[in-house]
C-alpha positions in Angstrom: -92.1 -9.6 46.3 -93.8 -11.8 48.8 -94.9 -13.9 45.9 -91.4 -14.2 44.6 -89.9 -15.1 48.1 -92.9 -16.7 49.5 -93.0 -20.4 50.4 -96.8 -21.0 50.5 -97.8 -24.2 48.9 -94.2 -25.4 48.2 -91.8 -27.5 50.2 -88.1 -26.6 50.5 -85.6 -28.7 48.4 -84.3 -30.2 51.7 -87.5 -32.1 52.1 -87.2 -33.4 48.6 -83.7 -34.7 49.6 -85.2 -36.1 52.9 -82.8 -33.8 54.6 -80.0 -36.2 53.5 -76.8 -34.6 54.8 -74.7 -35.6 51.8 -77.1 -34.3 49.2 -77.6 -31.1 51.1 -73.9 -30.5 51.4 -73.2 -31.2 47.7 -76.1 -29.0 46.6 -75.2 -26.1 48.8 -71.5 -26.2 48.2 -71.9 -26.7 44.4 -74.2 -23.9 43.9 -72.2 -21.6 46.2 -69.0 -22.3 44.1 -70.9 -21.7 40.8 -72.4 -18.5 42.2 -69.1 -17.1 43.3 -67.5 -18.0 39.9 -70.2 -16.5 37.8 -70.1 -13.3 39.9 -66.3 -13.1 39.8 -66.1 -13.7 36.0 -67.9 -10.4 35.0 -65.9 -8.4 37.5 -62.7 -9.8 35.9 -64.0 -9.1 32.4 -64.8 -5.5 33.3 -61.3 -5.0 34.7 -59.9 -6.6 31.6 -61.9 -4.3 29.3 -60.6 -1.2 31.1 -57.0 -2.1 30.4 -57.3 -3.8 27.0 -57.4 -0.8 24.7 -57.6 -3.1 21.6 -60.9 -4.5 22.9 -62.7 -1.2 23.3 -64.7 -1.7 20.2 -66.2 -4.9 21.6 -67.1 -3.5 25.1 -70.9 -4.0 24.6 -70.3 -7.7 24.2 -68.4 -7.9 27.4 -71.2 -6.0 29.2 -73.9 -8.3 27.8 -71.8 -11.5 28.7 -71.1 -10.0 32.2 -74.9 -9.4 32.9 -75.7 -12.9 31.9 -73.0 -14.4 34.0 -74.0 -12.2 37.0 -77.7 -13.3 36.6 -76.6 -16.9 36.5 -74.6 -16.5 39.7 -77.6 -15.0 41.4 -79.7 -17.9 40.3 -77.3 -20.3 41.9 -77.4 -18.3 45.1 -81.2 -18.5 45.1 -80.9 -22.3 44.7 -79.1 -22.4 48.0 -81.9 -20.4 49.6 -84.5 -22.8 48.2 -82.9 -25.7 50.0 -84.4 -24.3 53.2 -86.9 -21.6 52.0 -88.6 -22.2 48.8 -88.4 -19.2 46.4 -88.8 -20.9 43.0 -90.4 -18.0 41.3 -87.2 -15.9 41.8 -85.0 -18.6 40.7 -87.0 -19.2 37.6 -86.9 -15.5 36.7 -83.1 -15.3 37.2 -82.7 -18.5 35.1 -84.8 -16.9 32.3 -82.9 -13.6 32.3 -79.6 -15.4 32.4 -80.6 -17.7 29.6 -81.8 -14.8 27.4 -78.5 -12.9 28.1 -76.3 -15.9 27.3 -78.2 -16.7 24.1 -78.1 -13.0 22.9 -74.4 -13.0 23.6 -73.8 -16.1 21.5 -76.0 -14.8 18.7 -74.4 -11.4 18.6 -70.8 -12.8 18.9 -71.1 -15.0 15.8 -70.9 -12.3 13.1 -68.1 -10.7 15.1 -65.9 -13.8 15.2 -63.7 -12.8 12.2 -62.9 -9.5 13.8 -62.3 -11.2 17.2 -60.1 -13.9 15.6 -58.1 -11.2 13.7 -57.0 -9.8 17.0 -53.2 -10.5 17.5 -52.2 -13.5 19.6 -49.9 -12.9 22.6 -46.8 -14.2 20.6 -47.8 -11.8 17.9 -48.1 -9.0 20.3 -44.7 -9.8 21.7 -43.1 -9.9 18.2 -44.8 -6.7 17.3 -43.5 -5.2 20.5 -39.9 -6.4 19.8 -40.1 -5.0 16.3 -41.4 -1.7 17.5 -38.7 -1.5 20.1 -36.0 -2.4 17.5 -37.4 0.3 15.2 -37.2 2.8 17.9 -33.6 1.8 18.6 -32.8 2.1 14.8 -34.4 5.5 14.7 -32.6 6.7 17.8 -29.3 5.3 16.3 -30.0 7.0 13.0 -30.8 10.3 14.8 -27.5 9.9 16.8 -25.5 9.3 13.6 -27.2 12.2 11.9 -26.2 14.4 14.8 -22.7 13.1 14.6 -22.5 13.6 10.9 -23.9 17.1 11.2 -21.3 17.8 13.8 -18.5 16.5 11.7 -19.7 18.4 8.6 -20.0 21.6 10.6 -16.6 21.3 12.2 -14.8 20.3 9.0 -12.2 22.7 7.6 -13.3 21.6 4.1 -16.2 23.4 2.5 -19.1 21.0 2.3 -22.2 22.1 0.4 -25.4 20.2 -0.6 -27.6 21.5 -3.4 -30.6 20.5 -5.4 -30.4 19.3 -9.0 -31.3 22.7 -10.2 -28.2 24.0 -8.5 -29.9 25.7 -5.5 -27.9 25.6 -2.2 -29.5 23.4 0.5 -26.8 23.5 3.2 -23.5 25.4 3.9 -21.1 24.5 6.6 -18.6 26.6 8.5 -15.7 25.6 6.2 -17.6 26.8 3.2 -18.3 30.1 5.0 -14.6 30.6 5.7 -13.5 29.5 2.2 -16.0 31.4 0.1 -16.6 34.3 2.5 -20.4 34.0 2.5 -22.6 33.4 5.5 -25.1 30.6 5.8 -28.0 33.0 5.6 -26.8 34.7 2.4 -26.3 31.4 0.5 -29.6 29.6 1.2 -31.4 29.4 -2.1 -28.4 30.8 -3.9 -27.4 29.1 -7.2 -24.2 27.0 -7.1 -23.3 28.3 -10.6 -22.4 31.6 -9.1 -19.8 29.9 -7.0 -18.3 27.2 -9.4 -19.2 28.8 -12.8 -20.1 27.2 -16.1 -18.7 23.8 -14.8 -21.7 23.5 -12.7 -23.8 22.5 -15.7 -21.6 19.6 -16.4 -21.6 18.6 -12.8 -25.4 18.5 -12.7 -25.5 16.3 -15.8 -23.1 13.8 -14.1 -25.3 13.8 -11.0 -28.5 13.2 -12.9 -26.9 10.0 -14.3 -26.2 8.9 -10.7 -22.4 9.1 -11.2 -19.8 10.4 -8.8 -17.4 13.1 -9.9 -13.9 12.4 -8.8 -11.6 15.0 -7.7 -11.0 17.8 -10.1 -9.0 21.0 -9.7 -10.2 24.4 -10.7 -9.1 28.0 -10.3 -11.4 30.2 -8.2 -11.5 33.9 -7.5 -12.8 34.8 -4.0 -15.2 37.6 -3.3 -12.3 39.8 -2.2 -10.4 39.1 -5.6 -7.9 36.5 -4.3 -6.9 33.9 -6.8 -6.9 30.4 -5.3 -7.0 26.7 -6.4 -9.7 24.4 -5.3 -10.1 20.6 -5.4 -13.7 19.6 -5.9 -15.4 16.2 -5.4 -19.2 15.8 -6.0 -21.4 12.9 -5.1 -25.1 12.2 -5.7 -27.6 12.0 -2.9 -30.3 9.3 -3.5 -33.6 8.6 -1.9 -34.9 5.2 -0.6 -35.9 4.2 -4.2 -32.3 5.0 -5.4 -33.4 8.1 -7.3 -31.0 11.0 -7.3 -32.6 13.9 -5.5 -29.7 16.2 -4.7 -25.9 16.5 -4.6 -23.1 17.0 -2.2 -19.9 18.9 -3.0 -16.6 19.0 -1.0 -14.2 21.9 -1.8 -10.7 22.1 -0.4 -8.2 24.9 -0.8 -5.1 23.4 -2.5 -3.4 26.7 -3.2 -0.4 25.9 -0.9 -0.2 22.4 -2.3 -0.1 23.6 -5.9 2.6 26.1 -5.0 4.5 23.3 -3.3 4.2 21.2 -6.4 5.6 24.1 -8.5 8.4 24.5 -6.0 9.1 20.7 -6.0 9.2 20.7 -9.9 11.6 23.7 -9.8 13.8 22.1 -7.2 13.7 18.8 -9.1 14.9 20.6 -12.2 17.6 22.4 -10.3 18.7 19.0 -8.7 18.6 17.3 -12.1 20.7 20.1 -13.6 23.1 20.0 -10.7 23.4 16.2 -10.9 24.1 16.5 -14.7 26.7 19.2 -14.0 28.2 17.0 -11.3 28.3 13.9 -13.5 29.9 16.0 -16.3 32.4 17.3 -13.8 33.2 13.9 -12.5 33.6 12.6 -16.1 35.8 15.4 -17.2 37.8 15.5 -14.0 38.4 11.7 -14.0 39.3 11.8 -17.7 41.7 14.6 -17.3 43.3 13.1 -14.2 43.9 9.8 -15.9 46.8 11.0 -18.1 48.8 12.7 -15.3 48.3 9.6 -13.1 49.5 7.4 -15.9 52.6 9.6 -16.2 53.3 9.3 -12.6 53.1 5.6 -12.8 55.4 5.5 -15.9 58.1 7.7 -14.4 58.0 6.1 -11.0 58.5 2.8 -12.6 61.3 4.4 -14.7 63.0 5.9 -11.7 62.8 2.7 -9.8 64.6 0.8 -12.5 67.1 3.3 -13.9 68.1 5.0 -10.6 68.1 1.9 -8.4 71.8 2.4 -7.4 71.3 6.1 -6.7 68.5 5.5 -4.1 68.8 4.1 -0.6 66.2 1.6 0.8 63.9 4.3 2.1 64.0 6.1 -1.3 63.2 2.9 -3.1 60.3 2.2 -0.6 58.9 5.8 -1.1 59.2 5.4 -4.9 57.4 2.0 -4.7 54.6 3.7 -2.7 54.3 6.3 -5.4 54.1 3.6 -8.2 51.5 1.5 -6.3 49.4 4.5 -5.4 49.5 5.6 -9.1 48.3 2.2 -10.2 45.5 2.2 -7.6 44.5 5.8 -8.6 44.3 4.8 -12.2 42.0 1.8 -11.3 39.8 4.1 -9.3 39.7 6.6 -12.1 38.7 4.0 -14.5 36.0 2.8 -12.1 34.7 6.4 -11.8 34.6 6.7 -15.5 32.7 3.4 -15.8 30.3 4.4 -13.0 29.6 7.7 -14.7 29.2 6.1 -18.1 26.3 4.0 -16.8 24.2 7.2 -16.6 25.7 9.1 -19.5 25.3 6.4 -22.2 21.8 6.0 -23.8 20.0 3.0 -22.4 18.5 0.9 -25.2 17.5 -2.5 -23.8 17.4 -5.5 -26.1 17.5 -9.2 -25.8 20.4 -10.5 -23.8 21.1 -14.3 -23.5 22.6 -14.8 -20.0 24.1 -18.1 -21.1 26.3 -16.4 -23.8 26.9 -13.4 -21.6 28.2 -15.5 -18.7 30.4 -17.5 -21.1 32.0 -14.3 -22.3 32.5 -13.0 -18.8 34.1 -16.2 -17.6 36.4 -16.0 -20.6 37.4 -12.4 -19.6 38.1 -13.7 -16.1 40.0 -16.7 -17.3 43.3 -15.7 -15.7 41.8 -15.2 -12.3 39.7 -18.4 -12.7 42.9 -20.4 -13.6 44.9 -18.9 -10.8 42.2 -19.7 -8.1 41.0 -23.0 -9.7 37.5 -21.6 -9.3 34.5 -23.7 -10.5 31.5 -21.9 -11.9 28.4 -24.0 -12.4 25.0 -23.3 -13.9 22.7 -26.2 -12.9 19.9 -25.0 -15.2 20.0 -23.0 -18.4 19.9 -19.3 -17.8 17.1 -17.3 -19.5 17.2 -14.3 -21.9 16.4 -10.9 -20.3 15.6 -7.5 -21.5 18.6 -5.2 -20.9 21.8 -3.7 -22.1 24.4 -6.3 -22.7 27.4 -4.1 -21.7 25.8 -3.2 -18.4 24.7 -6.8 -17.6 28.2 -8.0 -18.5 29.7 -5.5 -16.1 27.2 -6.7 -13.4 28.3 -10.3 -13.8 32.0 -9.3 -13.9 31.8 -7.6 -10.6 29.8 -10.3 -8.8 31.9 -13.2 -10.2 35.3 -11.5 -9.6 34.3 -10.7 -6.1 33.3 -14.3 -5.5 36.8 -15.3 -6.8 38.7 -12.6 -4.9 37.2 -13.0 -1.5 37.7 -16.7 -1.2 38.8 -18.6 1.8 40.9 -21.7 2.1 38.7 -23.9 -0.1 38.7 -23.7 -4.0 36.0 -21.1 -5.0 32.8 -22.8 -6.0 30.3 -20.5 -7.6 26.7 -21.4 -8.6 24.5 -19.3 -10.9 20.7 -20.0 -11.0 17.6 -18.0 -12.2 13.9 -18.5 -11.5 10.8 -16.6 -12.9 9.3 -14.0 -10.5 6.5 -12.2 -12.3 7.8 -9.8 -14.9 11.4 -10.4 -13.6 14.0 -13.1 -13.5 15.4 -13.6 -10.0 19.1 -14.4 -10.5 21.1 -15.9 -7.6 25.0 -16.1 -7.6 26.2 -18.2 -4.6 29.8 -18.8 -3.5 31.6 -20.5 -0.7 33.9 -17.5 0.1 34.7 -15.7 3.4 31.3 -14.0 3.6 30.5 -11.1 5.8 28.1 -10.0 8.6 24.5 -9.7 7.4 24.2 -6.3 9.2 26.7 -4.9 6.5 24.4 -6.2 3.6 23.3 -2.6 2.7 26.7 -1.0 3.3 28.4 -3.0 0.6 26.4 -1.4 -2.2 27.5 2.2 -1.2 30.1 4.0 -3.1 33.7 3.6 -1.8 32.5 1.3 1.1 34.7 -1.7 1.8 34.6 -4.3 4.5 38.2 -5.5 4.1 41.5 -3.6 3.9 43.5 -3.0 0.7 46.5 -4.9 1.8 44.8 -8.3 1.6 42.0 -7.6 -0.8 42.5 -4.9 -3.5 39.7 -2.9 -4.8 38.1 0.6 -5.1 34.7 0.1 -3.4 32.8 1.0 -6.6 32.1 -2.4 -8.1 28.9 -3.3 -6.2 27.8 0.3 -6.2 28.0 0.0 -10.0 26.1 -3.3 -9.8 23.3 -1.6 -7.8 23.1 1.3 -10.4 23.0 -1.2 -13.2 20.2 -3.3 -11.7 18.1 -0.2 -10.8 18.6 1.1 -14.3 16.9 -2.1 -15.4 14.0 -1.6 -12.9 15.1 -4.4 -10.7 16.5 -4.8 -7.1 19.8 -6.3 -5.8 20.6 -7.6 -2.3 22.9 -10.0 -0.6 22.7 -12.7 2.0 25.8 -13.8 3.8 27.4 -15.0 7.0 31.1 -15.1 8.0 32.8 -18.3 6.7 29.5 -19.5 5.0 29.8 -17.7 1.7 27.6 -15.1 0.0 24.5 -15.2 -2.2 23.8 -12.3 -4.4 20.3 -11.8 -5.5 19.3 -9.5 -8.3 16.2 -9.2 -10.6 16.3 -8.4 -14.3 13.2 -7.9 -16.6 11.9 -10.8 -18.6 12.7 -10.5 -22.3 9.5 -9.6 -24.2 9.7 -10.8 -27.8 8.7 -8.0 -30.2 5.8 -8.6 -32.6 7.8 -7.8 -35.8 11.3 -6.6 -35.2 14.0 -9.3 -35.0 16.6 -8.3 -32.4 19.2 -10.8 -33.4 21.0 -8.2 -35.6 20.8 -5.7 -32.8 22.5 -8.3 -30.4 25.3 -8.8 -32.9 25.8 -5.0 -33.2 25.9 -4.7 -29.4 28.6 -7.4 -29.3 30.6 -5.7 -31.9 30.4 -2.4 -30.0 31.7 -4.1 -26.9 34.7 -5.5 -28.7 35.4 -2.1 -30.4 35.4 -0.4 -27.0 37.9 -2.9 -25.7 40.2 -2.3 -28.6 39.7 1.5 -28.3 40.9 1.3 -24.7 44.2 -0.5 -25.8 44.7 2.0 -28.6 44.1 4.8 -26.1 46.9 3.5 -23.9 49.3 3.2 -26.7 48.4 6.7 -28.0 49.0 8.1 -24.5 52.5 6.6 -24.3 53.4 7.8 -27.8 52.2 11.3 -27.0 54.3 11.4 -23.8 57.4 10.4 -25.9 56.7 13.1 -28.5 56.2 15.8 -25.8 59.6 14.9 -24.3 61.4 14.8 -27.6 60.0 18.1 -28.9 60.4 20.2 -25.8 63.2 22.9 -26.1 64.8 24.8 -23.3 63.0 27.9 -24.5 59.6 26.3 -24.0 60.3 24.8 -20.6 58.8 27.7 -18.8 55.5 26.6 -20.4 56.0 23.0 -19.6 53.0 21.0 -18.2 53.2 19.1 -15.0 53.9 16.0 -16.9 56.8 17.6 -18.8 58.3 18.9 -15.6 58.5 15.4 -14.2 60.8 14.7 -17.2 63.1 17.5 -16.1 63.6 15.8 -12.7 65.0 12.6 -14.3 68.8 12.0 -14.3 70.7 12.8 -17.5 72.2 9.4 -17.5 68.9 7.7 -18.5 68.9 6.2 -22.0 67.5 8.4 -24.7 64.7 5.9 -25.6 64.0 4.9 -22.0 60.8 7.0 -21.5 59.2 5.4 -24.6 60.2 1.9 -23.5 59.2 2.3 -19.9 55.8 3.8 -21.0 55.1 0.6 -22.9 56.2 -1.5 -19.9 54.0 0.5 -17.5 51.1 0.2 -19.8 51.4 -3.6 -19.6 51.5 -3.3 -15.8 48.3 -1.2 -15.8 46.6 -3.7 -18.2 47.3 -6.4 -15.7 45.9 -4.2 -12.9 42.8 -3.6 -14.9 42.1 -7.3 -15.2 43.0 -8.3 -11.6 43.2 -5.4 -9.1 41.0 -2.9 -11.0 38.5 -5.3 -12.7 34.8 -4.3 -12.5 34.3 -7.2 -10.0 37.5 -6.5 -8.2 37.0 -2.9 -8.1 34.3 -3.3 -5.6 34.9 -5.2 -2.6 31.5 -6.0 -1.3 30.4 -9.3 -2.5 32.2 -11.2 0.1 33.7 -8.0 1.2 32.5 -4.5 0.9 
């Protein structure tokens, strides 16, 4: 020890520096700083090693480097001692040990460099940390969703069951327990085939193919023998690779719904039967009422002409009321018959050229058009539609006659246009009439609904109701836009004509036109036949038979004896003429209803 620290035979470094203050300070301070640094570094490395778990496998390298650094620091401290007290042997020993330790560290670290370089960098560590944190959040979220789904499944009133592809039950919720009557414990490992039956084999095959089985209905007998109906929906459950590993089935008790469907069908059948009976009753009632009302009109006209001198002013007024009411009643009966006929007649749609149809309708309305000086324009050619000519003709008669009837001070100006709207033609009929409040746009299509009184605008309130029925029968819609004093625009849609592949409908169209003409002629013949029948009844009735007289015949008994013998026959023909005029003006399909610009 004395040899290492001794100073015999050696001079201190200060003498070598000639005790120069500058050199002494630089030497002492420099070595002091180096010593401190080389002593602090190993201490920091040891502390770092204790916290850096990823560097545990390299701890011996850290220890070796720390030893070398500590020895180097001690050597620098001895150099400060040597400035004043020579101890060069100790310094040399420390330098040697430090050099060997540093060299050993360098040699041993070289083969370990790949491992050291493979250690993650700080940014990589941060990224890995963020990814790990995100994964933890995803897992927590997935666990939360799983708990939620499990809660939803468990609380569902529907029976939800999961099962393996061999049909073994995996899960069984509360709804399944209540529906099937089996507890969870008794169903685990049980075969689904025992629940569903032979259909389970088909379901398994569908699931193996990865397909979903949409809702099917099947009868089921519960364990207590109760017969119910179930709806079943089955979906495959796949793993991460998309392979079907199991299935999930949802059962719902639809027994009440099936019973409600049966009740609805039964009620619908009853309603349909009731409607049919009601339509038949309306048809028969209107048809049977028509002849007595015609008789009232005939004899009221006859009384007013033949007994004019025998009646005072009030009597004439009362008789006039009877006659006018009879004419109006006949118009309404005719409209009821037409309205009922729309449903009673077979609907066989065919090609209908609206240009030709509107031309025929305007010809039928020629008298009203001439009287009002109405102008009807079609800026563009109208299309052909798929429909029934008689019904579509009735539709245009109602709309156009309304436009003429409900006119203001100006000459009626009516414009008819049509534009394609998908599978339908959107037809617009615009006029410059008196219009109505838009809030009444729905009311005008209701039966017997009118917006104006009968004194100024005659009608029955059935025309536009009939229009709505006709348009709906063709699968379209009808509505109106209007404002007081600004006219009305009627909109309705009719199906586009679809040209058949083989059949030529031109012959059918001609036949339909002929049928329309025949119906018009039949109506005139019916009026003549009724008048002749009335005359024959009066002529053939004897006093002995008068106790069995009908109401029509009893009216004849009330007539004065002074009437000419042929008067009833002549007056019937005259009244028939009056009724014909009423049919074309006051009781026309278009006039019947008020709505268009009325209601």
